[in-house]
PQR file of N, CA, C, O and H, with PARSE charges and radii, in Angstrom:
ATOM      1  N   UNK A   1       0.835  -1.177   0.000 -0.4000 1.5000
ATOM      2  CA  UNK A   1       0.000   0.000   0.000 -0.0000 2.0000
ATOM      3  C   UNK A   1       0.880   1.240   0.000  0.5500 1.7000
ATOM      4  O   UNK A   1       1.888   1.293   0.704 -0.5500 1.4000
ATOM      5  N   UNK A   2       0.506   2.213  -0.771 -0.4000 1.5000
ATOM      6  CA  UNK A   2       1.285   3.451  -0.835 -0.0000 2.0000
ATOM      7  C   UNK A   2       0.591   4.535  -0.034  0.5500 1.7000
ATOM      8  O   UNK A   2      -0.610   4.475   0.228 -0.5500 1.4000
ATOM      9  H   UNK A   2      -0.314   2.170  -1.343  0.4000 1.0000
ATOM     10  N   UNK A   3       1.372   5.516   0.343 -0.4000 1.5000
ATOM     11  CA  UNK A   3       0.792   6.664   1.041 -0.0000 2.0000
ATOM     12  C   UNK A   3      -0.095   7.435   0.074  0.5500 1.7000
ATOM     13  O   UNK A   3       0.236   7.595  -1.101 -0.5500 1.4000
ATOM     14  H   UNK A   3       2.348   5.565   0.130  0.4000 1.0000
ATOM     15  N   UNK A   4      -1.197   7.898   0.571 -0.4000 1.5000
ATOM     16  CA  UNK A   4      -2.085   8.711  -0.242 -0.0000 2.0000
ATOM     17  C   UNK A   4      -2.238  10.075   0.390  0.5500 1.7000
ATOM     18  O   UNK A   4      -2.025  10.259   1.589 -0.5500 1.4000
ATOM     19  H   UNK A   4      -1.466   7.768   1.526  0.4000 1.0000
ATOM     20  N   UNK A   5      -2.600  10.995  -0.419 -0.4000 1.5000
ATOM     21  CA  UNK A   5      -2.822  12.344   0.067 -0.0000 2.0000
ATOM     22  C   UNK A   5      -4.297  12.546   0.236  0.5500 1.7000
ATOM     23  O   UNK A   5      -5.014  11.978  -0.587 -0.5500 1.4000
ATOM     24  H   UNK A   5      -2.772  10.846  -1.393  0.4000 1.0000
ATOM     25  N   UNK A   6      -4.852  13.252   1.153 -0.4000 1.5000
ATOM     26  CA  UNK A   6      -4.109  13.930   2.221 -0.0000 2.0000
ATOM     27  C   UNK A   6      -3.780  12.981   3.370  0.5500 1.7000
ATOM     28  O   UNK A   6      -4.471  11.985   3.582 -0.5500 1.4000
ATOM     29  H   UNK A   6      -4.269  13.713   1.822  0.4000 1.0000
ATOM     30  N   UNK A   7      -2.769  13.285   4.073 -0.4000 1.5000
ATOM     31  CA  UNK A   7      -2.389  12.510   5.242 -0.0000 2.0000
ATOM     32  C   UNK A   7      -2.174  13.476   6.397  0.5500 1.7000
ATOM     33  O   UNK A   7      -2.009  14.678   6.188 -0.5500 1.4000
ATOM     34  H   UNK A   7      -2.207  14.095   3.901  0.4000 1.0000
ATOM     35  N   UNK A   8      -2.176  12.960   7.582 -0.4000 1.5000
ATOM     36  CA  UNK A   8      -2.004  13.782   8.770 -0.0000 2.0000
ATOM     37  C   UNK A   8      -0.610  13.575   9.317  0.5500 1.7000
ATOM     38  O   UNK A   8      -0.212  12.460   9.653 -0.5500 1.4000
ATOM     39  H   UNK A   8      -2.310  11.984   7.751  0.4000 1.0000
ATOM     40  N   UNK A   9       0.111  14.653   9.398 -0.4000 1.5000
ATOM     41  CA  UNK A   9       1.389  14.668  10.098 -0.0000 2.0000
ATOM     42  C   UNK A   9       1.064  15.180  11.493  0.5500 1.7000
ATOM     43  O   UNK A   9       0.608  16.314  11.642 -0.5500 1.4000
ATOM     44  H   UNK A   9      -0.212  15.559   9.125  0.4000 1.0000
ATOM     45  N   UNK A  10       1.286  14.373  12.507 -0.4000 1.5000
ATOM     46  CA  UNK A  10       0.842  14.731  13.853 -0.0000 2.0000
ATOM     47  C   UNK A  10       1.434  16.037  14.362  0.5500 1.7000
ATOM     48  O   UNK A  10       0.905  16.610  15.314 -0.5500 1.4000
ATOM     49  H   UNK A  10       1.656  13.452  12.386  0.4000 1.0000
ATOM     50  N   UNK A  11       2.499  16.517  13.768 -0.4000 1.5000
ATOM     51  CA  UNK A  11       3.121  17.762  14.213 -0.0000 2.0000
ATOM     52  C   UNK A  11       3.004  18.861  13.163  0.5500 1.7000
ATOM     53  O   UNK A  11       3.789  19.809  13.170 -0.5500 1.4000
ATOM     54  H   UNK A  11       2.928  16.051  12.995  0.4000 1.0000
ATOM     55  N   UNK A  12       2.038  18.742  12.268 -0.4000 1.5000
ATOM     56  CA  UNK A  12       1.970  19.681  11.161 -0.0000 2.0000
ATOM     57  C   UNK A  12       1.693  21.122  11.588  0.5500 1.7000
ATOM     58  O   UNK A  12       2.047  22.049  10.859 -0.5500 1.4000
ATOM     59  H   UNK A  12       1.400  17.972  12.263  0.4000 1.0000
ATOM     60  N   UNK A  13       1.083  21.332  12.726 -0.4000 1.5000
ATOM     61  CA  UNK A  13       0.810  22.697  13.158 -0.0000 2.0000
ATOM     62  C   UNK A  13       1.812  23.201  14.195  0.5500 1.7000
ATOM     63  O   UNK A  13       1.694  24.324  14.684 -0.5500 1.4000
ATOM     64  H   UNK A  13       0.795  20.579  13.319  0.4000 1.0000
ATOM     65  N   UNK A  14       2.777  22.384  14.520 -0.4000 1.5000
ATOM     66  CA  UNK A  14       3.776  22.759  15.523 -0.0000 2.0000
ATOM     67  C   UNK A  14       4.729  23.791  14.938  0.5500 1.7000
ATOM     68  O   UNK A  14       5.265  23.613  13.845 -0.5500 1.4000
ATOM     69  H   UNK A  14       2.873  21.471  14.122  0.4000 1.0000
ATOM     70  N   UNK A  15       4.930  24.870  15.681 -0.4000 1.5000
ATOM     71  CA  UNK A  15       5.856  25.913  15.232 -0.0000 2.0000
ATOM     72  C   UNK A  15       7.216  25.808  15.907  0.5500 1.7000
ATOM     73  O   UNK A  15       8.175  26.452  15.481 -0.5500 1.4000
ATOM     74  H   UNK A  15       4.494  25.015  16.569  0.4000 1.0000
ATOM     75  N   UNK A  16       7.302  24.992  16.966 -0.4000 1.5000
ATOM     76  CA  UNK A  16       8.559  24.795  17.681 -0.0000 2.0000
ATOM     77  C   UNK A  16       8.445  23.526  18.519  0.5500 1.7000
ATOM     78  O   UNK A  16       7.350  23.012  18.746 -0.5500 1.4000
ATOM     79  H   UNK A  16       6.523  24.469  17.312  0.4000 1.0000
ATOM     80  N   UNK A  17       9.566  23.044  18.963 -0.4000 1.5000
ATOM     81  CA  UNK A  17       9.549  21.912  19.890 -0.0000 2.0000
ATOM     82  C   UNK A  17       8.937  22.381  21.207  0.5500 1.7000
ATOM     83  O   UNK A  17       9.215  23.497  21.643 -0.5500 1.4000
ATOM     84  H   UNK A  17      10.456  23.462  18.779  0.4000 1.0000
ATOM     85  N   UNK A  18       8.122  21.568  21.840 -0.4000 1.5000
ATOM     86  CA  UNK A  18       7.547  21.978  23.125 -0.0000 2.0000
ATOM     87  C   UNK A  18       8.633  22.246  24.160  0.5500 1.7000
ATOM     88  O   UNK A  18       9.664  21.575  24.199 -0.5500 1.4000
ATOM     89  H   UNK A  18       7.896  20.661  21.485  0.4000 1.0000
ATOM     90  N   UNK A  19       8.373  23.231  24.984 -0.4000 1.5000
ATOM     91  CA  UNK A  19       9.295  23.571  26.064 -0.0000 2.0000
ATOM     92  C   UNK A  19       9.075  22.594  27.222  0.5500 1.7000
ATOM     93  O   UNK A  19       8.068  21.887  27.250 -0.5500 1.4000
ATOM     94  H   UNK A  19       7.535  23.776  24.953  0.4000 1.0000
ATOM     95  N   UNK A  20      10.002  22.550  28.169 -0.4000 1.5000
ATOM     96  CA  UNK A  20       9.767  21.704  29.351 -0.0000 2.0000
ATOM     97  C   UNK A  20       8.451  22.058  30.057  0.5500 1.7000
ATOM     98  O   UNK A  20       7.740  21.168  30.522 -0.5500 1.4000
ATOM     99  H   UNK A  20      10.820  23.124  28.146  0.4000 1.0000
ATOM    100  N   UNK A  21       8.131  23.334  30.138 -0.4000 1.5000
ATOM    101  CA  UNK A  21       6.858  23.773  30.719 -0.0000 2.0000
ATOM    102  C   UNK A  21       5.684  23.175  29.952  0.5500 1.7000
ATOM    103  O   UNK A  21       4.748  22.666  30.568 -0.5500 1.4000
ATOM    104  H   UNK A  21       8.709  24.058  29.760  0.4000 1.0000
ATOM    105  N   UNK A  22       5.715  23.226  28.629 -0.4000 1.5000
ATOM    106  CA  UNK A  22       4.625  22.703  27.806 -0.0000 2.0000
ATOM    107  C   UNK A  22       4.492  21.186  27.944  0.5500 1.7000
ATOM    108  O   UNK A  22       3.378  20.664  27.995 -0.5500 1.4000
ATOM    109  H   UNK A  22       6.476  23.640  28.129  0.4000 1.0000
ATOM    110  N   UNK A  23       5.615  20.483  28.004 -0.4000 1.5000
ATOM    111  CA  UNK A  23       5.562  19.028  28.218 -0.0000 2.0000
ATOM    112  C   UNK A  23       4.931  18.695  29.571  0.5500 1.7000
ATOM    113  O   UNK A  23       4.079  17.811  29.668 -0.5500 1.4000
ATOM    114  H   UNK A  23       6.519  20.908  27.962  0.4000 1.0000
ATOM    115  N   UNK A  24       5.363  19.416  30.619 -0.4000 1.5000
ATOM    116  CA  UNK A  24       4.841  19.145  31.957 -0.0000 2.0000
ATOM    117  C   UNK A  24       3.352  19.473  32.019  0.5500 1.7000
ATOM    118  O   UNK A  24       2.578  18.719  32.609 -0.5500 1.4000
ATOM    119  H   UNK A  24       6.055  20.133  30.541  0.4000 1.0000
ATOM    120  N   UNK A  25       2.945  20.580  31.421 -0.4000 1.5000
ATOM    121  CA  UNK A  25       1.535  20.959  31.408 -0.0000 2.0000
ATOM    122  C   UNK A  25       0.705  19.908  30.678  0.5500 1.7000
ATOM    123  O   UNK A  25      -0.355  19.511  31.162 -0.5500 1.4000
ATOM    124  H   UNK A  25       3.573  21.193  30.942  0.4000 1.0000
ATOM    125  N   UNK A  26       1.174  19.458  29.526 -0.4000 1.5000
ATOM    126  CA  UNK A  26       0.440  18.457  28.746 -0.0000 2.0000
ATOM    127  C   UNK A  26       0.293  17.150  29.523  0.5500 1.7000
ATOM    128  O   UNK A  26      -0.793  16.572  29.569 -0.5500 1.4000
ATOM    129  H   UNK A  26       2.034  19.780  29.132  0.4000 1.0000
ATOM    130  N   UNK A  27       1.367  16.692  30.123 -0.4000 1.5000
ATOM    131  CA  UNK A  27       1.312  15.435  30.884 -0.0000 2.0000
ATOM    132  C   UNK A  27       0.372  15.560  32.074  0.5500 1.7000
ATOM    133  O   UNK A  27      -0.387  14.636  32.371 -0.5500 1.4000
ATOM    134  H   UNK A  27       2.249  17.162  30.085  0.4000 1.0000
ATOM    135  N   UNK A  28       0.420  16.684  32.745 -0.4000 1.5000
ATOM    136  CA  UNK A  28      -0.442  16.879  33.910 -0.0000 2.0000
ATOM    137  C   UNK A  28      -1.902  17.008  33.487  0.5500 1.7000
ATOM    138  O   UNK A  28      -2.789  16.513  34.181 -0.5500 1.4000
ATOM    139  H   UNK A  28       1.035  17.434  32.503  0.4000 1.0000
ATOM    140  N   UNK A  29      -2.163  17.664  32.363 -0.4000 1.5000
ATOM    141  CA  UNK A  29      -3.531  17.763  31.859 -0.0000 2.0000
ATOM    142  C   UNK A  29      -4.107  16.378  31.563  0.5500 1.7000
ATOM    143  O   UNK A  29      -5.269  16.110  31.869 -0.5500 1.4000
ATOM    144  H   UNK A  29      -1.442  18.067  31.799  0.4000 1.0000
ATOM    145  N   UNK A  30      -3.308  15.509  30.976 -0.4000 1.5000
ATOM    146  CA  UNK A  30      -3.778  14.140  30.722 -0.0000 2.0000
ATOM    147  C   UNK A  30      -4.175  13.454  32.026  0.5500 1.7000
ATOM    148  O   UNK A  30      -5.208  12.787  32.101 -0.5500 1.4000
ATOM    149  H   UNK A  30      -2.364  15.727  30.727  0.4000 1.0000
ATOM    150  N   UNK A  31      -3.350  13.624  33.041 -0.4000 1.5000
ATOM    151  CA  UNK A  31      -3.645  13.017  34.336 -0.0000 2.0000
ATOM    152  C   UNK A  31      -4.917  13.612  34.946  0.5500 1.7000
ATOM    153  O   UNK A  31      -5.763  12.880  35.459 -0.5500 1.4000
ATOM    154  H   UNK A  31      -2.511  14.165  32.980  0.4000 1.0000
ATOM    155  N   UNK A  32      -5.047  14.928  34.890 -0.4000 1.5000
ATOM    156  CA  UNK A  32      -6.233  15.586  35.450 -0.0000 2.0000
ATOM    157  C   UNK A  32      -7.484  15.137  34.704  0.5500 1.7000
ATOM    158  O   UNK A  32      -8.496  14.822  35.330 -0.5500 1.4000
ATOM    159  H   UNK A  32      -4.359  15.523  34.474  0.4000 1.0000
ATOM    160  N   UNK A  33      -7.428  15.103  33.376 -0.4000 1.5000
ATOM    161  CA  UNK A  33      -8.593  14.662  32.589 -0.0000 2.0000
ATOM    162  C   UNK A  33      -9.004  13.240  32.972  0.5500 1.7000
ATOM    163  O   UNK A  33     -10.194  12.929  33.033 -0.5500 1.4000
ATOM    164  H   UNK A  33      -6.606  15.358  32.867  0.4000 1.0000
ATOM    165  N   UNK A  34      -8.031  12.389  33.227 -0.4000 1.5000
ATOM    166  CA  UNK A  34      -8.309  10.996  33.561 -0.0000 2.0000
ATOM    167  C   UNK A  34      -8.898  10.849  34.962  0.5500 1.7000
ATOM    168  O   UNK A  34      -9.809  10.049  35.176 -0.5500 1.4000
ATOM    169  H   UNK A  34      -7.065  12.641  33.178  0.4000 1.0000
ATOM    170  N   UNK A  35      -8.383  11.612  35.901 -0.4000 1.5000
ATOM    171  CA  UNK A  35      -8.769  11.410  37.300 -0.0000 2.0000
ATOM    172  C   UNK A  35      -9.855  12.358  37.805  0.5500 1.7000
ATOM    173  O   UNK A  35     -10.700  11.961  38.608 -0.5500 1.4000
ATOM    174  H   UNK A  35      -7.643  12.261  35.727  0.4000 1.0000
ATOM    175  N   UNK A  36      -9.838  13.605  37.339 -0.4000 1.5000
ATOM    176  CA  UNK A  36     -10.783  14.584  37.871 -0.0000 2.0000
ATOM    177  C   UNK A  36     -11.920  14.930  36.933  0.5500 1.7000
ATOM    178  O   UNK A  36     -13.033  15.192  37.389 -0.5500 1.4000
ATOM    179  H   UNK A  36      -9.152  13.927  36.687  0.4000 1.0000
ATOM    180  N   UNK A  37     -11.674  14.937  35.653 -0.4000 1.5000
ATOM    181  CA  UNK A  37     -12.727  15.275  34.709 -0.0000 2.0000
ATOM    182  C   UNK A  37     -12.293  16.323  33.710  0.5500 1.7000
ATOM    183  O   UNK A  37     -11.143  16.762  33.693 -0.5500 1.4000
ATOM    184  H   UNK A  37     -10.770  14.724  35.283  0.4000 1.0000
ATOM    185  N   UNK A  38     -13.249  16.716  32.871 -0.4000 1.5000
ATOM    186  CA  UNK A  38     -12.958  17.638  31.767 -0.0000 2.0000
ATOM    187  C   UNK A  38     -13.528  19.033  31.961  0.5500 1.7000
ATOM    188  O   UNK A  38     -13.269  19.928  31.157 -0.5500 1.4000
ATOM    189  H   UNK A  38     -14.183  16.359  32.885  0.4000 1.0000
ATOM    190  N   UNK A  39     -14.292  19.222  33.010 -0.4000 1.5000
ATOM    191  CA  UNK A  39     -14.861  20.549  33.249 -0.0000 2.0000
ATOM    192  C   UNK A  39     -13.739  21.522  33.611  0.5500 1.7000
ATOM    193  O   UNK A  39     -12.765  21.150  34.266 -0.5500 1.4000
ATOM    194  H   UNK A  39     -14.503  18.495  33.664  0.4000 1.0000
ATOM    195  N   UNK A  40     -13.891  22.773  33.172 -0.4000 1.5000
ATOM    196  CA  UNK A  40     -12.846  23.774  33.394 -0.0000 2.0000
ATOM    197  C   UNK A  40     -12.494  23.909  34.872  0.5500 1.7000
ATOM    198  O   UNK A  40     -11.314  23.982  35.217 -0.5500 1.4000
ATOM    199  H   UNK A  40     -14.682  23.075  32.640  0.4000 1.0000
ATOM    200  N   UNK A  41     -13.480  23.944  35.737 -0.4000 1.5000
ATOM    201  CA  UNK A  41     -13.196  24.061  37.174 -0.0000 2.0000
ATOM    202  C   UNK A  41     -12.390  22.867  37.676  0.5500 1.7000
ATOM    203  O   UNK A  41     -11.505  23.027  38.516 -0.5500 1.4000
ATOM    204  H   UNK A  41     -14.438  23.885  35.456  0.4000 1.0000
ATOM    205  N   UNK A  42     -12.689  21.667  37.165 -0.4000 1.5000
ATOM    206  CA  UNK A  42     -11.940  20.467  37.549 -0.0000 2.0000
ATOM    207  C   UNK A  42     -10.485  20.564  37.098  0.5500 1.7000
ATOM    208  O   UNK A  42      -9.568  20.202  37.834 -0.5500 1.4000
ATOM    209  H   UNK A  42     -13.408  21.537  36.482  0.4000 1.0000
ATOM    210  N   UNK A  43     -10.293  21.053  35.891 -0.4000 1.5000
ATOM    211  CA  UNK A  43      -8.940  21.162  35.335 -0.0000 2.0000
ATOM    212  C   UNK A  43      -8.120  22.162  36.136  0.5500 1.7000
ATOM    213  O   UNK A  43      -6.987  21.871  36.520 -0.5500 1.4000
ATOM    214  H   UNK A  43     -11.039  21.347  35.293  0.4000 1.0000
ATOM    215  N   UNK A  44      -8.679  23.330  36.390 -0.4000 1.5000
ATOM    216  CA  UNK A  44      -7.968  24.359  37.159 -0.0000 2.0000
ATOM    217  C   UNK A  44      -7.638  23.847  38.553  0.5500 1.7000
ATOM    218  O   UNK A  44      -6.513  24.010  39.025 -0.5500 1.4000
ATOM    219  H   UNK A  44      -9.600  23.567  36.078  0.4000 1.0000
ATOM    220  N   UNK A  45      -8.602  23.236  39.208 -0.4000 1.5000
ATOM    221  CA  UNK A  45      -8.384  22.687  40.551 -0.0000 2.0000
ATOM    222  C   UNK A  45      -7.301  21.601  40.519  0.5500 1.7000
ATOM    223  O   UNK A  45      -6.431  21.566  41.390 -0.5500 1.4000
ATOM    224  H   UNK A  45      -9.516  23.104  38.825  0.4000 1.0000
ATOM    225  N   UNK A  46      -7.356  20.725  39.526 -0.4000 1.5000
ATOM    226  CA  UNK A  46      -6.377  19.641  39.421 -0.0000 2.0000
ATOM    227  C   UNK A  46      -4.968  20.137  39.176  0.5500 1.7000
ATOM    228  O   UNK A  46      -4.017  19.634  39.774 -0.5500 1.4000
ATOM    229  H   UNK A  46      -8.062  20.754  38.819  0.4000 1.0000
ATOM    230  N   UNK A  47      -4.827  21.123  38.301 -0.4000 1.5000
ATOM    231  CA  UNK A  47      -3.495  21.679  38.042 -0.0000 2.0000
ATOM    232  C   UNK A  47      -2.932  22.348  39.297  0.5500 1.7000
ATOM    233  O   UNK A  47      -1.769  22.146  39.648 -0.5500 1.4000
ATOM    234  H   UNK A  47      -5.600  21.531  37.816  0.4000 1.0000
ATOM    235  N   UNK A  48      -3.763  23.142  39.967 -0.4000 1.5000
ATOM    236  CA  UNK A  48      -3.303  23.830  41.178 -0.0000 2.0000
ATOM    237  C   UNK A  48      -2.985  22.845  42.296  0.5500 1.7000
ATOM    238  O   UNK A  48      -2.031  23.051  43.046 -0.5500 1.4000
ATOM    239  H   UNK A  48      -4.707  23.306  39.682  0.4000 1.0000
ATOM    240  N   UNK A  49      -3.770  21.781  42.418 -0.4000 1.5000
ATOM    241  CA  UNK A  49      -3.510  20.782  43.459 -0.0000 2.0000
ATOM    242  C   UNK A  49      -2.170  20.093  43.243  0.5500 1.7000
ATOM    243  O   UNK A  49      -1.510  19.688  44.200 -0.5500 1.4000
ATOM    244  H   UNK A  49      -4.545  21.614  41.809  0.4000 1.0000
ATOM    245  N   UNK A  50      -1.777  19.965  41.994 -0.4000 1.5000
ATOM    246  CA  UNK A  50      -0.500  19.325  41.650 -0.0000 2.0000
ATOM    247  C   UNK A  50       0.638  20.338  41.565  0.5500 1.7000
ATOM    248  O   UNK A  50       1.768  19.986  41.227 -0.5500 1.4000
ATOM    249  H   UNK A  50      -2.313  20.294  41.217  0.4000 1.0000
ATOM    250  N   UNK A  51       0.337  21.576  41.869 -0.4000 1.5000
ATOM    251  CA  UNK A  51       1.306  22.675  41.841 -0.0000 2.0000
ATOM    252  C   UNK A  51       1.974  22.826  40.481  0.5500 1.7000
ATOM    253  O   UNK A  51       3.160  23.144  40.385 -0.5500 1.4000
ATOM    254  H   UNK A  51      -0.582  21.861  42.144  0.4000 1.0000
ATOM    255  N   UNK A  52       1.193  22.592  39.436 -0.4000 1.5000
ATOM    256  CA  UNK A  52       1.644  22.862  38.070 -0.0000 2.0000
ATOM    257  C   UNK A  52       0.981  24.179  37.684  0.5500 1.7000
ATOM    258  O   UNK A  52      -0.163  24.218  37.232 -0.5500 1.4000
ATOM    259  H   UNK A  52       0.230  22.334  39.514  0.4000 1.0000
ATOM    260  N   UNK A  53       1.737  25.252  37.879 -0.4000 1.5000
ATOM    261  CA  UNK A  53       1.186  26.587  37.732 -0.0000 2.0000
ATOM    262  C   UNK A  53       1.423  27.150  36.337  0.5500 1.7000
ATOM    263  O   UNK A  53       2.087  26.541  35.498 -0.5500 1.4000
ATOM    264  H   UNK A  53       2.666  25.221  38.246  0.4000 1.0000
ATOM    265  N   UNK A  54       0.864  28.317  36.121 -0.4000 1.5000
ATOM    266  CA  UNK A  54       1.010  29.025  34.845 -0.0000 2.0000
ATOM    267  C   UNK A  54       2.484  29.328  34.591  0.5500 1.7000
ATOM    268  O   UNK A  54       3.320  29.212  35.487 -0.5500 1.4000
ATOM    269  H   UNK A  54       0.324  28.812  36.802  0.4000 1.0000
ATOM    270  N   UNK A  55       2.785  29.715  33.359 -0.4000 1.5000
ATOM    271  CA  UNK A  55       4.188  29.952  32.979 -0.0000 2.0000
ATOM    272  C   UNK A  55       4.838  31.051  33.813  0.5500 1.7000
ATOM    273  O   UNK A  55       6.063  31.081  33.933 -0.5500 1.4000
ATOM    274  H   UNK A  55       2.106  29.809  32.631  0.4000 1.0000
ATOM    275  N   UNK A  56       4.049  31.952  34.390 -0.4000 1.5000
ATOM    276  CA  UNK A  56       4.613  33.000  35.246 -0.0000 2.0000
ATOM    277  C   UNK A  56       4.704  32.572  36.712  0.5500 1.7000
ATOM    278  O   UNK A  56       5.121  33.356  37.565 -0.5500 1.4000
ATOM    279  H   UNK A  56       3.054  31.927  34.292  0.4000 1.0000
ATOM    280  N   UNK A  57       4.312  31.323  37.004 -0.4000 1.5000
ATOM    281  CA  UNK A  57       4.407  30.789  38.356 -0.0000 2.0000
ATOM    282  C   UNK A  57       3.177  30.991  39.212  0.5500 1.7000
ATOM    283  O   UNK A  57       3.127  30.523  40.350 -0.5500 1.4000
ATOM    284  H   UNK A  57       3.974  30.686  36.312  0.4000 1.0000
ATOM    285  N   UNK A  58       2.192  31.678  38.682 -0.4000 1.5000
ATOM    286  CA  UNK A  58       0.988  31.937  39.473 -0.0000 2.0000
ATOM    287  C   UNK A  58       0.011  30.770  39.374  0.5500 1.7000
ATOM    288  O   UNK A  58      -0.004  30.048  38.377 -0.5500 1.4000
ATOM    289  H   UNK A  58       2.232  32.058  37.758  0.4000 1.0000
ATOM    290  N   UNK A  59      -0.806  30.589  40.414 -0.4000 1.5000
ATOM    291  CA  UNK A  59      -1.842  29.548  40.351 -0.0000 2.0000
ATOM    292  C   UNK A  59      -2.828  29.857  39.230  0.5500 1.7000
ATOM    293  O   UNK A  59      -3.043  31.011  38.861 -0.5500 1.4000
ATOM    294  H   UNK A  59      -0.794  31.176  41.224  0.4000 1.0000
ATOM    295  N   UNK A  60      -3.415  28.801  38.706 -0.4000 1.5000
ATOM    296  CA  UNK A  60      -4.375  28.958  37.613 -0.0000 2.0000
ATOM    297  C   UNK A  60      -5.697  29.522  38.112  0.5500 1.7000
ATOM    298  O   UNK A  60      -6.128  29.259  39.235 -0.5500 1.4000
ATOM    299  H   UNK A  60      -3.241  27.863  39.005  0.4000 1.0000
ATOM    300  N   UNK A  61      -6.327  30.303  37.243 -0.4000 1.5000
ATOM    301  CA  UNK A  61      -7.725  30.666  37.364 -0.0000 2.0000
ATOM    302  C   UNK A  61      -8.374  30.190  36.065  0.5500 1.7000
ATOM    303  O   UNK A  61      -7.673  29.846  35.113 -0.5500 1.4000
ATOM    304  H   UNK A  61      -5.977  30.516  36.330  0.4000 1.0000
ATOM    305  N   UNK A  62      -9.682  30.167  36.021 -0.4000 1.5000
ATOM    306  CA  UNK A  62     -10.334  29.772  34.773 -0.0000 2.0000
ATOM    307  C   UNK A  62      -9.939  30.721  33.643  0.5500 1.7000
ATOM    308  O   UNK A  62      -9.723  30.287  32.512 -0.5500 1.4000
ATOM    309  H   UNK A  62     -10.251  30.446  36.795  0.4000 1.0000
ATOM    310  N   UNK A  63      -9.845  32.004  33.947 -0.4000 1.5000
ATOM    311  CA  UNK A  63      -9.482  32.988  32.929 -0.0000 2.0000
ATOM    312  C   UNK A  63      -8.046  32.805  32.452  0.5500 1.7000
ATOM    313  O   UNK A  63      -7.777  32.873  31.253 -0.5500 1.4000
ATOM    314  H   UNK A  63     -10.021  32.356  34.867  0.4000 1.0000
ATOM    315  N   UNK A  64      -7.122  32.573  33.385 -0.4000 1.5000
ATOM    316  CA  UNK A  64      -5.723  32.420  32.966 -0.0000 2.0000
ATOM    317  C   UNK A  64      -5.519  31.123  32.189  0.5500 1.7000
ATOM    318  O   UNK A  64      -4.692  31.073  31.279 -0.5500 1.4000
ATOM    319  H   UNK A  64      -7.340  32.518  34.360  0.4000 1.0000
ATOM    320  N   UNK A  65      -6.266  30.070  32.539 -0.4000 1.5000
ATOM    321  CA  UNK A  65      -6.151  28.819  31.802 -0.0000 2.0000
ATOM    322  C   UNK A  65      -6.661  28.998  30.371  0.5500 1.7000
ATOM    323  O   UNK A  65      -6.023  28.548  29.420 -0.5500 1.4000
ATOM    324  H   UNK A  65      -6.938  30.111  33.279  0.4000 1.0000
ATOM    325  N   UNK A  66      -7.814  29.657  30.223 -0.4000 1.5000
ATOM    326  CA  UNK A  66      -8.339  29.926  28.875 -0.0000 2.0000
ATOM    327  C   UNK A  66      -7.341  30.732  28.051  0.5500 1.7000
ATOM    328  O   UNK A  66      -7.099  30.425  26.884 -0.5500 1.4000
ATOM    329  H   UNK A  66      -8.332  30.023  30.995  0.4000 1.0000
ATOM    330  N   UNK A  67      -6.763  31.763  28.663 -0.4000 1.5000
ATOM    331  CA  UNK A  67      -5.801  32.611  27.952 -0.0000 2.0000
ATOM    332  C   UNK A  67      -4.566  31.811  27.531  0.5500 1.7000
ATOM    333  O   UNK A  67      -4.058  31.981  26.422 -0.5500 1.4000
ATOM    334  H   UNK A  67      -6.959  32.012  29.612  0.4000 1.0000
ATOM    335  N   UNK A  68      -4.088  30.938  28.421 -0.4000 1.5000
ATOM    336  CA  UNK A  68      -2.899  30.132  28.092 -0.0000 2.0000
ATOM    337  C   UNK A  68      -3.185  29.136  26.985  0.5500 1.7000
ATOM    338  O   UNK A  68      -2.350  28.942  26.102 -0.5500 1.4000
ATOM    339  H   UNK A  68      -4.500  30.800  29.322  0.4000 1.0000
ATOM    340  N   UNK A  69      -4.347  28.500  27.013 -0.4000 1.5000
ATOM    341  CA  UNK A  69      -4.708  27.568  25.944 -0.0000 2.0000
ATOM    342  C   UNK A  69      -4.820  28.311  24.612  0.5500 1.7000
ATOM    343  O   UNK A  69      -4.436  27.785  23.568 -0.5500 1.4000
ATOM    344  H   UNK A  69      -5.025  28.657  27.731  0.4000 1.0000
ATOM    345  N   UNK A  70      -5.338  29.512  24.652 -0.4000 1.5000
ATOM    346  CA  UNK A  70      -5.411  30.330  23.443 -0.0000 2.0000
ATOM    347  C   UNK A  70      -4.009  30.686  22.943  0.5500 1.7000
ATOM    348  O   UNK A  70      -3.737  30.622  21.744 -0.5500 1.4000
ATOM    349  H   UNK A  70      -5.650  29.940  25.500  0.4000 1.0000
ATOM    350  N   UNK A  71      -3.127  31.058  23.862 -0.4000 1.5000
ATOM    351  CA  UNK A  71      -1.748  31.404  23.496 -0.0000 2.0000
ATOM    352  C   UNK A  71      -1.019  30.204  22.901  0.5500 1.7000
ATOM    353  O   UNK A  71      -0.262  30.342  21.940 -0.5500 1.4000
ATOM    354  H   UNK A  71      -3.348  31.109  24.836  0.4000 1.0000
ATOM    355  N   UNK A  72      -1.251  29.032  23.474 -0.4000 1.5000
ATOM    356  CA  UNK A  72      -0.569  27.834  22.996 -0.0000 2.0000
ATOM    357  C   UNK A  72      -1.217  27.251  21.741  0.5500 1.7000
ATOM    358  O   UNK A  72      -0.689  26.315  21.139 -0.5500 1.4000
ATOM    359  H   UNK A  72      -1.866  28.920  24.254  0.4000 1.0000
ATOM    360  N   UNK A  73      -2.352  27.805  21.355 -0.4000 1.5000
ATOM    361  CA  UNK A  73      -2.991  27.344  20.123 -0.0000 2.0000
ATOM    362  C   UNK A  73      -3.844  26.109  20.286  0.5500 1.7000
ATOM    363  O   UNK A  73      -4.115  25.405  19.314 -0.5500 1.4000
ATOM    364  H   UNK A  73      -2.780  28.565  21.844  0.4000 1.0000
ATOM    365  N   UNK A  74      -4.272  25.836  21.513 -0.4000 1.5000
ATOM    366  CA  UNK A  74      -5.091  24.650  21.761 -0.0000 2.0000
ATOM    367  C   UNK A  74      -6.534  24.889  21.375  0.5500 1.7000
ATOM    368  O   UNK A  74      -7.367  23.994  21.517 -0.5500 1.4000
ATOM    369  H   UNK A  74      -4.051  26.408  22.304  0.4000 1.0000
TER
END
């Protein structure tokens, strides 16, 4: 079988390699989604409980989490 177009390159929208902060945030989000749920309040609470804070070191709020996801292109 040959490759056909279109195909999905899993990193096609990536503009740079993820930073250590981005890797840690992604891994922790997976854990929070699995254990606490997908609601925004659950995610913010889960991240703060694990002390995985925003890139500036501050605890998450729903507003700061939305802004960060927008910045990261999620």
